[in-house]
C-alpha positions, 0 to 999 in steps of 0.5 A, spaced: 051 415 287 050 410 283 057 410 281 059 409 287 055 403 287 058 400 282 065 402 283 062 398 291 064 404 295 056 405 297 051 399 298 045 405 296 042 405 301 046 407 307 049 414 306 057 413 302 063 413 307 068 418 308 071 422 304 065 421 300 060 427 301 053 429 296 053 436 294 047 439 296 042 444 292 036 446 292 031 441 290 030 446 283 038 446 281 040 443 274 045 443 271 043 447 266 043 453 271 048 451 276 055 448 276 058 443 280 065 444 282 070 441 286 077 443 289 083 439 292 085 442 300 089 438 304 088 432 300 081 432 299 076 435 294 070 439 298 065 440 292 061 446 291 053 448 287 054 455 284 050 459 278 053 458 271 056 464 268 056 469 275 061 473 279 061 468 285 062 462 279 068 466 276 071 468 282 070 460 284 074 458 277 079 464 278 081 461 285 082 455 282 076 451 283 073 446 277 067 444 274 066 437 274 064 434 268 056 431 268 059 425 265 062 423 271 057 424 275 050 423 271 047 416 275 048 412 269 045 412 262 038 414 265 042 421 266 039 423 272 042 420 280 037 417 283 035 418 290 036 424 295 043 426 291 039 429 284 041 435 283 
């Protein structure tokens, strides 16, 4: 969410406006174990989490999903997104 605030898309207090939507995961989800993936469908991106190197992860990649580079969602210099958007 930090990047959305930096670019003026969100205010940091309220949830970001559509089409932005946080990818929800287990509180213990870490990008060590989980991959953040996205796929463009009907002009918008949808997102999901998948356990890295699982059959489901491989299936998503084969189905046209792509991993999102961590540096694009890392929350800035700290490397951790603040608030409920941390995955």
